[in-house]
N, C-alpha and C positions, 0 to 999 in steps of 0.2 A: 306672229309666226314664231315657231320654236325650232331650234336645231338639236338634233340628237346625234351623238357620235359613239360608236362602239369600237374601242381599240383592242383588237385581239392579238394573239401571238403571231398570226400570219397576215391577216387582213384588217384594215380599218374601214369601217362603214360609216357613211354620213347621210342624214336625211333632213329635209325641212318639212315641218308639219304646219298645217293651218286648219283650224276647226276640225281636228281629228282625222284629217286626210293627209296622205303623203304627197307632197307637191313635187319634190325632187329627191332622188337617191343616187348614191355613187359608192364605189368600192375601190380602194387603193391598197397597195402593199404597205404593211406596217413598217415604219422607219425605226432605226435604232434610237434616234432622238424623238421621244414621244411628243414633245412640243411641236417639232417640225411636222410630224404626221398629222396632228390635230389641225395645225394651221393650213396644211395642204388640202385636207379633205373639206374643211369648212369653206375655204376659198373656192374650191371646185364646185360645191353645191350652190354657193351664192352666184357664181358666174353662170353655171348651167341654168339656174332658174331666173337669172337676170333680176336678182333681189338685192336691194340695198341693205347694208349692215344695220341701219337705223330702224329697220322693220322687225328686227329680231327682239323678242321679248324675254327669252331665256335660252340658255345653252345647257344641255344635259349630256354628261359623258360617262360611259362605262368603260372600265379598263381592267385587264387581267395582269397588269404589270406587277402588282404586289404578290399575287399568287405565283407568277412566273419567277419572281426574284427568290422566293422561298424554294420552289422546286429546283431551280437551276443554281441555287446557292450563290446568287449575285447581289452585290450592293447591300449586304446585310452588315449590321454594326455589331461590335462586341457588346455584351450586356452583363449587367449585374442583376441577379435575382434574389429577392428577399422574401422569405416566407414567415409570416407572423403566426406562430403556432405553439411555441414551447410552453410547457414541457411536453406537449402532444405532437404527434405527426412527424417526429424527427427521424423515425425509422423508415419513412417513405421518402426515398431519394427524389430530389428535383430532377426534371428532364429525363426521367426513367423511360427507357424504350426509344429514345431519340436515335436517329442514325448517327453513327460516329463522325461522318464527314460534315454533317450539319453542326454538331457540337464543336468540332474543330474550327469551323468557319466563324462562329459567333464567339468563340473563346470565353465561355461564361465564368464569372466568379459567383459563388452561391453562398447564401447566408440563411441561417435560422435565427429567429428572434422571438422574444416573448410576445404573446398576444393571441388574437383569434377568439372565436365564439363556439359554444356548443350549439347543437341543433335547436335547442329551446331558447337560445338567446343569452344564456349565461356566459360570462367571460371564462375562457380557459385560463388566462392570466392577464393582468393589466399590461398595457404597452409600456415598455421601459424606455423613456425618452433618451436617457444617457446611453443606453445600448444602441439605439438607432443613430445617435450622433457619432458614436465610435465606429459603427459600420460605415456610415456615410463618409467619414474622414478617411477611412481605409480605401473606399471606392474612389474618392477624389485623388488620393495619392497615387492610385494606379491609373489615373486619367481615364476613367470610365464615365460616360455621360448618359448612356441609355440604361434605364433602370426599370425593372418589373417588380411590383409589390403585390403580394398575394396573401390575404388574411383568410384563415379558415372561416367558412360561412359568411364571407363579406357581402354576398348578395342580400343576406338578411339584415346585416348591419355594417355599413361602410365606414363607420366612425374612425376605426383604428388605421385603416388605409389612408384616409384623408389626413389624419394627424401625422402619420409617418411622412406623407407627401410634403407637408408644410415644413417639417424638420429638415428634410433633405434639400428642399428648395432654398432654405436659409443658408445652407452650407455650399450647395452647388446650384447657383441661380439659373444656369443655362442647361440644367439636366432635362432630358426627355424622359418623363416618368409615365409609365403605364400602370393603371390601377385595375385590378382584376374584376372588381364589382361592376365596372362599366363595360366589361367585355364579355364575360361568360356567365354560365349558369351555376347551379349549386355545386356540381361535381368538382372536387378539388383539383385533380390532376389535369383534366381537360381544360378547365378555366385557367390554371397556372400556365399550361403550355401555350394557350392562345395569347396570354398576356406577355409572355416572353417573346413570342413571335412578333407581336405588335411593337414591343420595344426595339427589336432588331430592325424593324422596317421604318422607324420614325424618321430618320434622315432622308430616306428615299421618298417618303410621303411628302415632305416639304419640297423636295426637288421637283417631283411630278406636278404637284398642285401649282407651284410657281410657273412651271413651263406651260401649263394650261392657261393660266392668267395672262402670261406674256403673249401667247398665241392670239387670244381674244383682243388684247390691246393693239397688237400689230394689225389686226383686221378691222380696227375701229368699231368693235362691237361693245357697246356699253349696256350689257344686260346681265342679270344674275347668273352665276355659274353653279350648277349642281352636279354632284357625282353620285352614281347609283351604288346602293349597298345591297347586301344579299337577302334582305327581307322584302324586297320589291318596292322600297321607298327611296328617297333621295336625301343626300347629305350636302350641307354647305361645305366649302373648301376647308374652313378652319377645323371642322369636325373630322375630316379625312386626315388632316395632319396629326390629329390626336389618336385616331382609331383606324389606321389603314387596313387592319385585319378584317374590318367589317365589310370590305369590298370583296372578300373571297367568295367565289361562286356567283358573283353578280352577273356574269355572262349568261349562264343558263336561266337565271332569274329574269334578266332582261327579255330573253326569248319568250319566257312564259307570260310575263306581263304584256309584252307586245302582242302575242297571239290572242290573249284574252281581250285586249283593247280593240284590236283591229277586227276581230271576228264578232265582237259583241257577246260572246259566250262567257259567262262568269264562273261556271263550274265545269271543269274539264281536266283531262290528263293531257299534258303537253309533252311531246317528244322533240328534242332539239338535236338534229343529226348534223354533226360537224365533220371536219375532215379527218379527225383523229378519234374522237369519242362521241357517244350518244348520251344525252342527259334526259332523264325523265322526271317530271314533277307534277304535283297535283295543285290545281288552281281552285280556290274556294272563295266565292264572292269577289273574284277578280284579282286576288292576291295569293301568292304561294303559301302553302302550309309548311311551316318549319318542321324539320325532322326532330324527333325527341332523342334520337340516338347520336352517339359521338361520330365524328367524321375524321377520316385520315387525310391530312394535307401535307404533302411533301415528306411523308413518312412519320408525321407527328399526329398523335391522337388529340383532337381539339373538340 
C-alpha cells in the first residue's frame, strides 16, 4: 500500500492506494507547521482505513511550500551570486527585472568572474582559481552561506561550475551551493534566476524534508519517502534538499498525473480548477509536456 499526501496552501489531502485504487481519502486544513500537518493527515487515513503502518510500502508527498515561500517572501536566505563569464556578459546585470521587495528580502551580493563557454564549446576565458578564492573569502567574511554559481552555457559544459564549487567548499565547508547546470536550461538569465531562488530556499528545504521524515518516524512508518517534482516524477529527500526549486508547480503536475493514472487516458488536456486559480496542462503518454517558454514565479522570470 502507498500513501500520497498533497500539502497545499489551504488544504492538505491524503490518500492510501493499493493496486492502483484509492482505498481511503481525507482532507484537512493545512497547518503552519508542515510536519504536524503531514503527521495528522497520514494518521487520519491510517485510522480511517484501519491500516497498520507496517503495510505501507512508500510515502509520496507534494508540497507548495517552496513556491509559497517565494511568493510570500518568507523564510528566504540571503545569497551570494557568482556569474562565470568575464570578459563577456558583464553588461547584463544579475537579477535584472526582479521585484525590489524580493531583492531586499534576500539581500544579495553579486560577483562577476572569469570563465564560461561560447555556444560552440570554446572557453570565453579560463577559470581563475585565485579569483574564485578571493571572492569566496569575501563571501565568508560577510557570513553568507547560500551561494548560486552560474557559468555561461554551463548546460553544455559544467566543468567550471563544478571546479568553482570545490574551491568554495574548501573555504566554506558548510556552504549551500546551487549550480545552474543542474537546474535550468540554456537561457542565461532564466537559469541564473532559478539558481539564485534555489540558493535562497536551501535552508527551508532542509527544514521541510526533516519535518516530513520526523512525521513518518513518529507514525512508525519505515518506508521510502518521495517528494514530487514538476516534471511528473518523484525525488528522494536528499535531492529536494539540493534542488527545492524543482518542486515549483508540482501541484498542477500532480493533478495532471493523477487524472491520467486514474482515468487510464494517457493523452489528454487536464484542467485543474482550484479555489484561486485554474491550471491547464497537456498529458502525453501519461506525463506532462514541459513548456519551452519561460515562466514567471513570484515576479521572477525562470
